[in-house]
PADREN-296264 format. One record per atom (N, C-alpha, C): residue number from 1; residue in three letters; x, y, z. Coordinates in Angstrom, 1 decimal, decimal comma, always signed. Each point is the difference from the previous one (the first is absolute). Layout:
N
seq | type | X | Y | Z
NUM | ALA | X | Y | Z
...
***
This chain:
189
seq | type | X | Y | Z
1 | MET | +35,0 | -38,1 | -49,1
1 | MET | +0,8 | -0,1 | +1,2
1 | MET | -0,8 | +0,2 | +1,2
2 | SER | +0,2 | -0,8 | +1,1
2 | SER | -0,8 | +0,2 | +1,2
2 | SER | +0,9 | +0,5 | +1,2
3 | ILE | -0,7 | +0,5 | +1,0
3 | ILE | +0,7 | +0,5 | +1,2
3 | ILE | -0,8 | -0,5 | +1,2
4 | THR | +0,7 | -0,1 | +1,1
4 | THR | -0,6 | -0,3 | +1,3
4 | THR | -0,6 | +1,2 | +0,6
5 | LEU | -1,3 | +0,0 | +0,2
5 | LEU | -0,7 | +1,1 | +0,6
5 | LEU | -0,6 | -0,4 | +1,4
6 | THR | +0,4 | +0,8 | +1,0
6 | THR | -0,5 | -0,3 | +1,3
6 | THR | -1,0 | +1,1 | +0,3
7 | THR | -1,2 | -0,4 | +0,5
7 | THR | -1,1 | +0,9 | +0,3
7 | THR | -0,3 | -0,1 | +1,5
8 | TRP | +0,0 | +1,1 | +0,7
8 | TRP | -0,3 | +0,0 | +1,5
8 | TRP | -1,3 | +0,7 | +0,2
9 | SER | -0,9 | -0,6 | +0,8
9 | SER | -1,2 | +0,6 | +0,4
9 | SER | +0,1 | +0,4 | +1,4
10 | LEU | -0,4 | +1,3 | +0,3
10 | LEU | +0,1 | +0,6 | +1,3
10 | LEU | -1,4 | +0,5 | +0,4
11 | GLU | -0,2 | +0,2 | +1,3
11 | GLU | -1,2 | +0,5 | +0,5
11 | GLU | +0,1 | +0,8 | +1,3
12 | GLN | -1,0 | +0,8 | +0,3
12 | GLN | -0,3 | +0,5 | +1,3
12 | GLN | -1,4 | -0,4 | +0,3
13 | THR | -0,3 | -0,2 | +1,3
13 | THR | -1,3 | -0,5 | +0,4
13 | THR | -0,6 | +1,0 | +1,0
14 | ALA | +0,6 | +1,1 | +0,3
14 | ALA | -0,6 | +1,0 | +0,9
14 | ALA | +0,7 | +1,3 | -0,4
15 | PRO | -0,8 | +1,1 | +0,2
15 | PRO | +0,6 | +1,4 | -0,3
15 | PRO | +1,3 | +0,2 | +0,9
16 | THR | +0,0 | -0,6 | +1,1
16 | THR | +1,2 | +0,3 | +0,9
16 | THR | +1,2 | -0,8 | -0,5
17 | ASP | -0,1 | -0,8 | -1,0
17 | ASP | +1,2 | -0,6 | -0,6
17 | ASP | +0,9 | +1,0 | -0,7
18 | LEU | -0,6 | +1,1 | -0,5
18 | LEU | +0,7 | +0,9 | -0,8
18 | LEU | +1,0 | +0,7 | +0,9
19 | ARG | +1,3 | +0,0 | -0,5
19 | ARG | +1,0 | +0,8 | +0,6
19 | ARG | +0,4 | +1,1 | -1,0
20 | PRO | -0,5 | +1,2 | +0,3
20 | PRO | +0,2 | +1,1 | -0,9
20 | PRO | +1,5 | +0,4 | -0,3
21 | SER | +0,3 | +0,4 | -1,2
21 | SER | +1,3 | +0,5 | -0,3
21 | SER | +0,1 | +1,5 | +0,4
22 | ARG | +1,2 | +0,5 | +0,0
22 | ARG | +0,1 | +1,4 | +0,2
22 | ARG | -0,4 | +0,8 | -1,2
23 | THR | -0,4 | +1,2 | +0,1
23 | THR | -0,4 | +0,8 | -1,1
23 | THR | +1,3 | +0,6 | -0,6
24 | PRO | +0,1 | -0,1 | -1,3
24 | PRO | +1,3 | +0,5 | -0,6
24 | PRO | +0,1 | +1,5 | +0,2
25 | GLU | +1,2 | +0,5 | +0,2
25 | GLU | +0,2 | +1,4 | +0,2
25 | GLU | -0,2 | +0,8 | -1,2
26 | GLY | -0,3 | +1,3 | +0,2
26 | GLY | -0,1 | +0,9 | -1,2
26 | GLY | -1,5 | +0,2 | -0,3
27 | ASP | -0,2 | +1,1 | -0,6
27 | ASP | -1,4 | +0,4 | -0,4
27 | ASP | -0,3 | -0,6 | -1,4
28 | GLY | -1,3 | -0,1 | -0,3
28 | GLY | -0,4 | -0,3 | -1,3
28 | GLY | -0,4 | -1,4 | -0,3
29 | LEU | +0,0 | -0,9 | +1,1
29 | LEU | -0,4 | -1,4 | -0,2
29 | LEU | -1,5 | +0,0 | +0,5
30 | ALA | -0,9 | -0,5 | -0,9
30 | ALA | -1,4 | -0,2 | +0,3
30 | ALA | -0,5 | -1,3 | -0,5
31 | ILE | -0,9 | -0,6 | +0,8
31 | ILE | -0,6 | -1,3 | -0,4
31 | ILE | -1,5 | +0,3 | -0,1
32 | THR | -0,5 | -0,3 | -1,2
32 | THR | -1,4 | +0,4 | -0,3
32 | THR | -0,7 | -1,2 | -0,7
33 | ARG | -1,2 | -0,1 | +0,3
33 | ARG | -0,8 | -1,1 | -0,6
33 | ARG | -0,5 | +0,5 | -1,4
34 | ALA | +0,2 | -0,8 | -1,0
34 | ALA | -0,5 | +0,3 | -1,4
34 | ALA | -1,5 | -0,4 | +0,0
35 | GLU | -0,8 | +1,0 | +0,3
35 | GLU | -1,4 | -0,2 | +0,2
35 | GLU | -0,8 | -0,2 | -1,3
36 | VAL | +0,5 | +0,4 | -1,2
36 | VAL | -0,7 | -0,1 | -1,2
36 | VAL | +0,6 | -1,3 | -0,7
37 | PRO | -0,8 | -1,0 | -0,1
37 | PRO | +0,5 | -1,3 | -0,7
37 | PRO | +0,4 | +0,3 | -1,4
38 | SER | +1,3 | -0,2 | -0,2
38 | SER | +0,6 | +0,3 | -1,4
38 | SER | +0,9 | -1,2 | -0,4
39 | ALA | -0,5 | -0,7 | -1,0
39 | ALA | +0,9 | -1,1 | -0,6
39 | ALA | +1,3 | +0,5 | -0,4
40 | GLU | +0,0 | +1,2 | -0,7
40 | GLU | +1,2 | +0,6 | -0,5
40 | GLU | +1,1 | +0,3 | +1,1
41 | PHE | -0,5 | +0,6 | +1,1
41 | PHE | +0,9 | +0,3 | +1,1
41 | PHE | +0,5 | -1,3 | +0,7
42 | SER | -0,9 | -0,9 | +0,2
42 | SER | +0,4 | -1,3 | +0,6
42 | SER | +1,1 | -0,7 | -0,8
43 | ARG | -0,2 | +0,0 | -1,3
43 | ARG | +1,0 | -0,7 | -0,9
43 | ARG | +1,3 | +0,8 | +0,0
44 | PHE | -0,1 | +1,3 | +0,0
44 | PHE | +1,2 | +0,9 | +0,1
44 | PHE | +0,8 | -0,4 | +1,3
45 | LEU | -0,7 | -0,1 | +1,1
45 | LEU | +0,7 | -0,3 | +1,3
45 | LEU | +0,6 | -1,4 | -0,1
46 | TYR | -0,7 | -0,9 | -0,5
46 | TYR | +0,4 | -1,4 | -0,1
46 | TYR | +1,3 | -0,1 | -0,8
47 | THR | +0,0 | +0,6 | -1,2
47 | THR | +1,2 | -0,1 | -0,9
47 | THR | +1,1 | +0,8 | +0,6
48 | ALA | -0,2 | +1,2 | +0,5
48 | ALA | +1,0 | +0,8 | +0,5
48 | ALA | +0,7 | -0,6 | +1,2
49 | VAL | -0,7 | -0,6 | +0,9
49 | VAL | +0,6 | -0,7 | +1,2
49 | VAL | +0,5 | -1,3 | -0,3
50 | GLY | -0,7 | -0,8 | -0,8
50 | GLY | +0,4 | -1,4 | -0,2
50 | GLY | +0,7 | -0,4 | -1,2
51 | GLY | +0,2 | +1,0 | -0,9
51 | GLY | +0,6 | -0,3 | -1,3
51 | GLY | +1,4 | -0,6 | +0,1
52 | ASP | +0,8 | +0,6 | +1,0
52 | ASP | +1,4 | -0,5 | +0,1
52 | ASP | +0,2 | -1,2 | +0,9
53 | ILE | -1,1 | -0,5 | +0,6
53 | ILE | +0,0 | -1,2 | +0,8
53 | ILE | -0,9 | -1,1 | -0,5
54 | ARG | -0,3 | +0,1 | -1,3
54 | ARG | -0,7 | -1,1 | -0,7
54 | ARG | -1,5 | -0,2 | +0,4
55 | TRP | -0,6 | +1,1 | +0,4
55 | TRP | -1,5 | -0,1 | +0,2
55 | TRP | -0,5 | -0,1 | -1,4
56 | ASN | -0,7 | -1,1 | -0,4
56 | ASN | -0,5 | -0,1 | -1,3
56 | ASN | -1,4 | -0,7 | +0,0
57 | ASP | -0,5 | -0,4 | +1,1
57 | ASP | -1,2 | -0,8 | +0,1
57 | ASP | -1,2 | +0,8 | -0,5
58 | ARG | +0,0 | +1,3 | +0,1
58 | ARG | -1,1 | +0,8 | -0,5
58 | ARG | +0,2 | +0,6 | -1,3
59 | LEU | +1,1 | -0,1 | -0,6
59 | LEU | +0,3 | +0,7 | -1,3
59 | LEU | -1,0 | -0,4 | -1,1
60 | GLY | -0,5 | -1,2 | +0,0
60 | GLY | -0,9 | -0,4 | -1,1
60 | GLY | -1,4 | +0,3 | +0,3
61 | LEU | -0,3 | +0,7 | +1,1
61 | LEU | -1,4 | +0,3 | +0,3
61 | LEU | -0,6 | +1,0 | -1,0
62 | THR | -1,2 | -0,1 | -0,3
62 | THR | -0,7 | +1,0 | -0,8
62 | THR | -0,4 | +1,3 | +0,8
63 | TYR | -0,3 | +1,0 | -0,6
63 | TYR | -0,5 | +1,2 | +0,7
63 | TYR | -1,2 | -0,3 | +0,9
64 | LYS | -0,9 | -0,8 | -0,5
64 | LYS | -1,2 | -0,4 | +0,8
64 | LYS | +0,4 | -0,8 | +1,2
65 | GLU | +1,0 | -0,9 | -0,1
65 | GLU | +0,4 | -0,8 | +1,1
65 | GLU | +0,7 | +0,9 | +1,1
66 | TRP | +0,9 | +1,0 | -0,5
66 | TRP | +0,6 | +0,9 | +1,0
66 | TRP | -1,1 | +0,8 | +0,7
67 | GLN | -0,9 | +0,5 | -0,8
67 | GLN | -1,1 | +0,9 | +0,6
67 | GLN | -0,8 | -0,8 | +1,1
68 | ALA | -0,3 | -1,3 | -0,3
68 | ALA | -0,7 | -0,8 | +1,0
68 | ALA | +0,8 | -0,2 | +1,3
69 | ILE | +1,3 | -0,1 | -0,1
69 | ILE | +0,8 | -0,1 | +1,2
69 | ILE | -0,1 | +1,3 | +0,8
70 | VAL | +0,2 | +1,2 | -0,6
70 | VAL | +0,0 | +1,2 | +0,8
70 | VAL | -1,4 | +0,4 | +0,4
71 | GLU | -1,1 | -0,5 | -0,6
71 | GLU | -1,4 | +0,3 | +0,4
71 | GLU | -0,6 | -1,0 | +1,0
72 | LYS | +0,8 | -1,0 | +0,4
72 | LYS | -0,6 | -1,0 | +0,9
72 | LYS | -0,2 | +0,8 | +1,3
73 | PRO | -1,3 | -0,2 | +0,6
73 | PRO | -0,3 | +0,7 | +1,2
73 | PRO | +1,0 | -0,4 | +1,2
74 | GLY | +0,6 | +1,0 | +0,6
74 | GLY | +1,0 | -0,2 | +1,0
74 | GLY | +1,4 | +0,0 | -0,5
75 | ALA | +0,2 | -0,2 | -1,3
75 | ALA | +1,4 | +0,0 | -0,5
75 | ALA | +0,5 | +1,5 | +0,1
76 | GLU | +1,3 | +0,1 | +0,4
76 | GLU | +0,5 | +1,3 | +0,2
76 | GLU | +1,5 | +0,0 | -0,5
77 | ILE | +0,4 | +1,2 | -0,5
77 | ILE | +1,4 | +0,2 | -0,4
77 | ILE | +0,4 | +1,3 | +0,8
78 | TRP | +1,1 | -0,2 | +0,8
78 | TRP | +0,6 | +1,1 | +0,7
78 | TRP | +1,3 | +0,3 | -0,6
79 | VAL | +0,2 | +1,3 | -0,3
79 | VAL | +1,2 | +0,4 | -0,8
79 | VAL | +0,9 | +1,0 | +0,8
80 | ALA | +1,3 | -0,3 | +0,1
80 | ALA | +1,0 | +0,8 | +0,6
80 | ALA | +0,4 | +1,0 | -1,1
81 | TYR | +0,0 | +1,3 | +0,4
81 | TYR | +0,5 | +1,1 | -0,9
81 | TYR | +1,2 | +0,7 | +0,7
82 | ASP | +1,0 | +0,2 | -0,8
82 | ASP | +1,1 | +0,8 | +0,5
82 | ASP | +0,0 | +1,3 | -0,8
83 | ARG | -0,4 | +1,1 | +0,7
83 | ARG | -0,2 | +1,3 | -0,5
83 | ARG | -0,8 | +0,0 | -1,3
84 | GLY | -1,1 | -0,8 | +0,0
84 | GLY | -0,9 | +0,0 | -1,1
84 | GLY | +0,2 | -1,1 | -1,0
85 | THR | +1,1 | -0,7 | +0,1
85 | THR | +0,4 | -1,1 | -1,0
85 | THR | -0,4 | -1,3 | +0,6
86 | PRO | -0,7 | -0,9 | -0,7
86 | PRO | -0,3 | -1,3 | +0,6
86 | PRO | +1,4 | -0,8 | +0,2
87 | ALA | +0,1 | -0,5 | +1,2
87 | ALA | +1,2 | -0,7 | +0,4
87 | ALA | -0,2 | -1,5 | +0,2
88 | GLY | -1,3 | -0,4 | +0,3
88 | GLY | -0,3 | -1,4 | +0,2
88 | GLY | -1,4 | -0,2 | +0,4
89 | TYR | -0,4 | -1,2 | +0,2
89 | TYR | -1,4 | -0,2 | +0,4
89 | TYR | -0,3 | -1,3 | +0,8
90 | VAL | -1,1 | -0,1 | +0,6
90 | VAL | -0,5 | -1,2 | +0,6
90 | VAL | -1,4 | -0,2 | -0,5
91 | GLU | -0,3 | -1,3 | -0,5
91 | GLU | -1,3 | -0,3 | -0,5
91 | GLU | -0,7 | -1,0 | +1,0
92 | LEU | -1,2 | +0,3 | +0,5
92 | LEU | -0,7 | -0,8 | +0,9
92 | LEU | -1,1 | -0,7 | -0,7
93 | ASP | -0,2 | -1,3 | +0,2
93 | ASP | -1,1 | -0,8 | -0,5
93 | ASP | -0,8 | -0,6 | +1,1
94 | PRO | -1,2 | +0,4 | +0,2
94 | PRO | -0,9 | -0,5 | +1,0
94 | PRO | -0,4 | -1,4 | -0,4
95 | GLN | +0,0 | -1,0 | +1,0
95 | GLN | -0,4 | -1,3 | -0,3
95 | GLN | -1,1 | -0,4 | +1,0
96 | ASP | -0,5 | -1,2 | -0,1
96 | ASP | -1,0 | -0,5 | +0,9
96 | ASP | +0,5 | -0,1 | +1,4
97 | ASP | -1,0 | +0,0 | +1,0
97 | ASP | +0,3 | -0,3 | +1,4
97 | ASP | +1,0 | +1,0 | +0,6
98 | GLY | -0,1 | +1,3 | -0,4
98 | GLY | +0,8 | +1,0 | +0,7
98 | GLY | +1,5 | -0,1 | -0,3
99 | VAL | +0,3 | -0,6 | -1,2
99 | VAL | +1,4 | -0,1 | -0,4
99 | VAL | +0,4 | +1,1 | -1,0
100 | VAL | +1,1 | +0,6 | +0,1
100 | VAL | +0,5 | +1,0 | -1,0
100 | VAL | +1,4 | -0,5 | -0,4
101 | GLU | +0,1 | -0,1 | -1,3
101 | GLU | +1,4 | -0,3 | -0,6
101 | GLU | +0,6 | +1,3 | -0,5
102 | ILE | +1,3 | +0,1 | +0,3
102 | ILE | +0,8 | +1,0 | -0,6
102 | ILE | +0,5 | -0,6 | -1,3
103 | VAL | -0,6 | +0,3 | -1,1
103 | VAL | +0,2 | -0,7 | -1,3
103 | VAL | +1,3 | +0,5 | -0,6
104 | TYR | +0,2 | +1,3 | +0,1
104 | TYR | +1,3 | +0,6 | -0,6
104 | TYR | +0,4 | +1,1 | +1,0
105 | PHE | +1,3 | +0,0 | +0,1
105 | PHE | +0,7 | +1,1 | +0,8
105 | PHE | +1,4 | +0,2 | -0,5
106 | GLY | +0,4 | +1,2 | -0,2
106 | GLY | +1,3 | +0,3 | -0,4
106 | GLY | +0,3 | +1,4 | -0,4
107 | LEU | +1,2 | +0,3 | -0,2
107 | LEU | +0,5 | +1,3 | -0,4
107 | LEU | +0,6 | +0,0 | -1,4
108 | ILE | -0,2 | +1,1 | -0,7
108 | ILE | +0,7 | +0,2 | -1,3
108 | ILE | +1,5 | +0,1 | +0,4
109 | ALA | +0,8 | -0,6 | -0,9
109 | ALA | +1,5 | -0,2 | +0,3
109 | ALA | +0,7 | +1,3 | +0,5
110 | ALA | -0,3 | +1,1 | -0,6
110 | ALA | +0,6 | +1,2 | +0,4
110 | ALA | -0,2 | +0,5 | +1,5
111 | PHE | -1,1 | -0,6 | +0,6
111 | PHE | -0,4 | +0,4 | +1,3
111 | PHE | +0,4 | -1,1 | +1,1
112 | ARG | +0,6 | -1,1 | -0,4
112 | ARG | +0,4 | -1,0 | +0,9
112 | ARG | +1,2 | +0,4 | +0,8
113 | GLY | +0,1 | -0,5 | +1,2
113 | GLY | +1,2 | +0,2 | +0,8
113 | GLY | +0,0 | +1,3 | +0,8
114 | ARG | -1,2 | +0,7 | +0,1
114 | ARG | -0,1 | +1,3 | +0,6
114 | ARG | -0,9 | -0,1 | +1,2
115 | GLY | -0,4 | -1,2 | +0,5
115 | GLY | -0,9 | -0,1 | +1,1
115 | GLY | -1,5 | +0,2 | -0,3
116 | ILE | -0,3 | +0,2 | -1,2
116 | ILE | -1,4 | +0,2 | -0,4
116 | ILE | -0,8 | -1,3 | +0,1
117 | GLY | +0,7 | -1,2 | -0,3
117 | GLY | -0,7 | -1,3 | -0,1
117 | GLY | -0,6 | -0,4 | +1,4
118 | GLY | +0,7 | +0,2 | +1,1
118 | GLY | -0,5 | -0,4 | +1,3
118 | GLY | -1,2 | +0,8 | +0,4
119 | HIS | +0,1 | +1,3 | -0,3
119 | HIS | -1,1 | +1,0 | +0,3
119 | HIS | -1,2 | -0,4 | -0,9
120 | LEU | +0,2 | -0,2 | -1,2
120 | LEU | -1,1 | -0,3 | -0,9
120 | LEU | -0,7 | -1,3 | +0,4
121 | LEU | +0,8 | -1,0 | +0,3
121 | LEU | -0,5 | -1,3 | +0,5
121 | LEU | -0,8 | +0,2 | +1,3
122 | THR | +0,5 | +0,7 | +0,9
122 | THR | -0,7 | +0,3 | +1,3
122 | THR | -1,3 | +0,6 | -0,3
123 | GLU | -0,1 | +1,0 | -0,9
123 | GLU | -1,3 | +0,6 | -0,3
123 | GLU | -0,9 | -0,9 | -0,7
124 | GLY | +0,5 | -0,8 | -0,9
124 | GLY | -0,8 | -1,0 | -0,7
124 | GLY | -0,6 | -1,0 | +0,9
125 | VAL | +0,8 | -0,5 | +0,9
125 | VAL | -0,6 | -1,0 | +1,0
125 | VAL | -1,0 | +0,7 | +0,9
126 | ARG | +0,2 | +1,2 | +0,4
126 | ARG | -1,0 | +0,7 | +0,8
126 | ARG | -1,3 | +0,1 | -0,7
127 | ARG | +0,1 | +0,4 | -1,3
127 | ARG | -1,2 | +0,1 | -0,9
127 | ARG | -0,7 | -1,4 | -0,2
128 | ALA | +0,8 | -1,0 | +0,0
128 | ALA | -0,6 | -1,4 | -0,1
128 | ALA | -0,8 | -0,3 | +1,3
129 | TRP | +0,6 | +0,4 | +1,1
129 | TRP | -0,7 | -0,3 | +1,3
129 | TRP | -1,3 | +0,8 | +0,2
130 | ASP | +0,0 | +1,3 | -0,6
130 | ASP | -1,2 | +0,8 | +0,2
130 | ASP | -0,9 | +0,1 | -1,2
131 | LEU | +0,2 | -1,0 | -1,0
131 | LEU | -0,7 | +0,1 | -1,2
131 | LEU | -1,5 | +0,0 | +0,2
132 | ALA | -0,6 | -0,7 | +0,9
132 | ALA | -1,4 | +0,0 | +0,3
132 | ALA | -0,6 | +1,4 | +0,4
133 | ASP | +0,9 | +0,8 | +0,5
133 | ASP | -0,4 | +1,4 | +0,4
133 | ASP | -0,4 | +0,8 | -1,3
134 | ARG | +0,6 | -0,3 | -1,1
134 | ARG | -0,3 | +0,7 | -1,2
134 | ARG | -1,0 | -0,6 | -0,9
135 | TRP | -0,3 | -1,3 | +0,3
135 | TRP | -0,9 | -0,7 | -0,9
135 | TRP | -1,2 | -0,6 | +0,8
136 | PRO | -1,1 | +0,8 | +0,1
136 | PRO | -1,2 | -0,5 | +0,8
136 | PRO | -0,4 | -1,4 | -0,5
137 | GLY | -0,3 | -0,8 | +1,0
137 | GLY | -0,4 | -1,4 | -0,3
137 | GLY | +1,1 | -1,0 | +0,0
138 | ARG | +1,2 | +0,5 | -0,1
138 | ARG | +1,2 | -0,8 | +0,0
138 | ARG | +0,3 | -0,6 | +1,4
139 | GLU | +0,3 | -1,3 | +0,0
139 | GLU | +0,3 | -0,6 | +1,3
139 | GLU | +1,4 | +0,6 | +0,5
140 | GLU | +0,1 | +0,1 | +1,3
140 | GLU | +1,2 | +0,5 | +0,6
140 | GLU | +1,2 | -0,9 | -0,4
141 | THR | +1,1 | +0,6 | -0,2
141 | THR | +1,2 | -0,8 | -0,4
141 | THR | +0,5 | -0,8 | +1,2
142 | LYS | +0,2 | -1,3 | -0,3
142 | LYS | +0,5 | -1,0 | +1,0
142 | LYS | +1,4 | -0,5 | -0,4
143 | ARG | +0,4 | +0,2 | -1,2
143 | ARG | +1,3 | -0,5 | -0,5
143 | ARG | +0,5 | +0,8 | -1,2
144 | VAL | +1,3 | +0,3 | +0,0
144 | VAL | +0,6 | +0,7 | -1,1
144 | VAL | +1,1 | -0,9 | -0,5
145 | TRP | +0,1 | -0,4 | -1,3
145 | TRP | +1,0 | -0,9 | -0,4
145 | TRP | +0,6 | +0,6 | -1,3
146 | LEU | +1,1 | -0,6 | -0,4
146 | LEU | +0,7 | +0,3 | -1,2
146 | LEU | +1,0 | -1,1 | -0,4
147 | HIS | +0,5 | +0,0 | -1,2
147 | HIS | +1,1 | -0,9 | -0,3
147 | HIS | +1,1 | +0,8 | -0,7
148 | THR | +1,2 | -0,5 | +0,2
148 | THR | +1,2 | +0,6 | -0,7
148 | THR | +0,7 | -1,2 | -0,6
149 | CYS | +1,0 | +0,3 | -0,9
149 | CYS | +0,7 | -1,1 | -0,6
149 | CYS | +1,5 | +0,4 | -0,2
150 | SER | +0,7 | -1,0 | -0,4
150 | SER | +1,5 | +0,2 | -0,1
150 | SER | +0,3 | +0,9 | -1,2
151 | LEU | -1,0 | +0,4 | -0,8
151 | LEU | +0,3 | +1,0 | -1,1
151 | LEU | -0,2 | +1,4 | +0,5
152 | ASP | -0,6 | +0,2 | +1,2
152 | ASP | -0,3 | +1,4 | +0,5
152 | ASP | +1,3 | +0,6 | +0,5
153 | GLY | +0,0 | +1,2 | +0,3
153 | GLY | +1,2 | +0,7 | +0,5
153 | GLY | +0,6 | -0,6 | +1,2
154 | PRO | +1,3 | +0,2 | +0,1
154 | PRO | +0,8 | -0,7 | +1,1
154 | PRO | -0,5 | +0,4 | +1,4
155 | HIS | -0,7 | +1,1 | +0,2
155 | HIS | -0,4 | +0,4 | +1,3
155 | HIS | -1,4 | -0,2 | +0,3
156 | ALA | -0,8 | -0,6 | -0,9
156 | ALA | -1,4 | -0,2 | +0,1
156 | ALA | -0,4 | -0,8 | +1,2
157 | MET | +0,6 | -1,2 | +0,1
157 | MET | -0,4 | -0,9 | +1,1
157 | MET | +0,4 | +0,6 | +1,4
158 | ALA | +1,1 | +0,6 | +0,1
158 | ALA | +0,4 | +0,7 | +1,3
158 | ALA | -1,0 | +1,1 | +0,3
159 | ASN | -0,4 | +0,8 | -1,0
159 | ASN | -1,0 | +1,0 | +0,3
159 | ASN | -1,3 | -0,6 | +0,5
160 | TYR | -0,5 | -1,0 | -0,6
160 | TYR | -1,2 | -0,7 | +0,5
160 | TYR | +0,1 | -0,5 | +1,4
161 | GLU | +1,1 | -0,6 | +0,3
161 | GLU | +0,2 | -0,5 | +1,4
161 | GLU | +0,2 | +1,1 | +1,0
162 | ARG | +0,7 | +1,1 | -0,4
162 | ARG | +0,1 | +1,1 | +0,9
162 | ARG | -1,3 | +0,7 | +0,3
163 | ARG | -1,0 | -0,1 | -0,9
163 | ARG | -1,3 | +0,6 | +0,2
163 | ARG | -0,9 | -1,0 | +0,8
164 | GLY | +0,5 | -1,2 | +0,3
164 | GLY | -0,8 | -0,9 | +0,9
164 | GLY | -0,7 | -1,2 | -0,7
165 | PHE | +0,3 | -0,1 | -1,3
165 | PHE | -0,5 | -1,2 | -0,7
165 | PHE | +0,7 | -1,2 | +0,4
166 | ARG | -0,7 | -1,1 | +0,1
166 | ARG | +0,5 | -1,4 | +0,3
166 | ARG | -0,1 | -0,9 | -1,2
167 | LEU | +1,0 | -0,8 | -0,2
167 | LEU | +0,0 | -1,0 | -1,1
167 | LEU | -0,9 | -1,1 | +0,4
168 | TYR | -0,9 | -0,4 | -0,9
168 | TYR | -0,9 | -1,2 | +0,2
168 | TYR | +0,1 | -1,0 | -1,1
169 | ASP | +0,7 | +0,3 | -1,1
169 | ASP | +0,1 | -1,0 | -1,1
169 | ASP | +1,1 | +0,3 | -0,9
170 | THR | +0,7 | -1,0 | -0,5
170 | THR | +1,1 | +0,2 | -0,9
170 | THR | -0,2 | -1,1 | -1,2
171 | LYS | +0,1 | +0,5 | -1,2
171 | LYS | -0,1 | -0,9 | -1,1
171 | LYS | +1,2 | +0,2 | -1,0
172 | VAL | +0,6 | -1,1 | -0,4
172 | VAL | +1,1 | +0,1 | -0,9
172 | VAL | -0,4 | -0,8 | -1,2
173 | GLU | +0,2 | +0,6 | -1,2
173 | GLU | -0,4 | -0,6 | -1,3
173 | GLU | +1,0 | +0,4 | -1,1
174 | GLU | +0,1 | -0,8 | -1,0
174 | GLU | +0,7 | +0,4 | -1,2
174 | GLU | -1,0 | +0,6 | -0,9
175 | VAL | +0,4 | +1,2 | -0,5
175 | VAL | -0,9 | +0,7 | -0,9
175 | VAL | +0,8 | +0,5 | -1,2
176 | ALA | -0,7 | +0,2 | -1,1
176 | ALA | +0,7 | +0,6 | -1,2
176 | ALA | +0,5 | +1,4 | +0,3
177 | GLU | +1,2 | +0,2 | -0,4
177 | GLU | +0,6 | +1,4 | +0,3
177 | GLU | -0,7 | +0,9 | -1,0
178 | SER | -0,5 | +1,1 | +0,5
178 | SER | -0,7 | +1,0 | -0,9
178 | SER | +1,0 | +1,1 | -0,3
179 | GLU | -0,3 | +0,6 | -1,1
179 | GLU | +0,8 | +1,2 | -0,4
179 | GLU | -0,3 | +1,1 | +1,0
180 | ASN | +1,0 | +0,9 | +0,3
180 | ASN | -0,2 | +1,1 | +0,8
180 | ASN | -0,6 | +1,1 | -0,9
181 | PRO | -1,3 | +0,3 | +0,2
181 | PRO | -0,6 | +1,0 | -0,9
181 | PRO | +0,4 | +1,4 | +0,2
182 | GLY | +0,5 | +0,4 | +1,2
182 | GLY | +0,3 | +1,3 | +0,3
182 | GLY | -1,3 | +0,8 | +0,1
183 | PRO | +0,1 | +1,3 | +0,4
183 | PRO | -1,3 | +0,8 | +0,1
183 | PRO | -0,6 | +0,3 | -1,3
184 | TRP | +0,8 | -0,1 | -1,1
184 | TRP | -0,5 | +0,1 | -1,4
184 | TRP | +0,9 | -0,7 | -0,9
185 | PRO | -0,4 | -0,5 | -1,1
185 | PRO | +0,8 | -0,8 | -0,9
185 | PRO | +1,3 | +0,7 | -0,4
186 | GLY | +1,1 | -0,7 | +0,2
186 | GLY | +1,3 | +0,5 | -0,3
186 | GLY | +0,7 | +0,9 | +1,0
187 | ALA | -0,7 | +0,1 | +1,2
187 | ALA | +0,5 | +0,9 | +1,1
187 | ALA | +1,4 | -0,4 | +0,5
188 | TYR | +0,3 | -1,3 | +0,0
188 | TYR | +1,2 | -0,5 | +0,5
188 | TYR | +0,9 | -0,6 | -1,1
189 | ALA | -0,2 | +0,3 | -1,2
189 | ALA | +0,8 | -0,5 | -1,1
189 | ALA | +1,3 | +0,7 | -0,1
***
């Protein structure tokens, strides 16, 4: 069976494009860079955040392939913690010519709808813009981009636009419908 999938590509071309969100109220929210490259932690975040929204493009990767992703010079994972518990993450992928892609961004289902997503995206975009400050020899960031699709959460596109991202491409295609893997096998059975 196939479904119609719409993919939107969005970008910022200057740090001043970022429109920060408000900081969620309450104590205990922290956003921290995962400085030790860990394939296990990266895969945990990927499945915990994307399992219920059909993220499956990385599920077939080997340990070595996951480790290569997290060890790429300039690649960073920023994690939101709510009172010590991982709530979501932003994964940054440095590319040529001062471009940084936000490859993955999202929250674990239990943390959605609490204002954490706008704050996490704001911090992730700030870290994309100042990536060269942490990576000697890295070219200054000139563009930050991402893509989202019709399978992502219902508030994803609005969050990106509120943070100052502008749409620059739309692609519509028929794709095979994939099974919803959940964060672990049988989680939604």
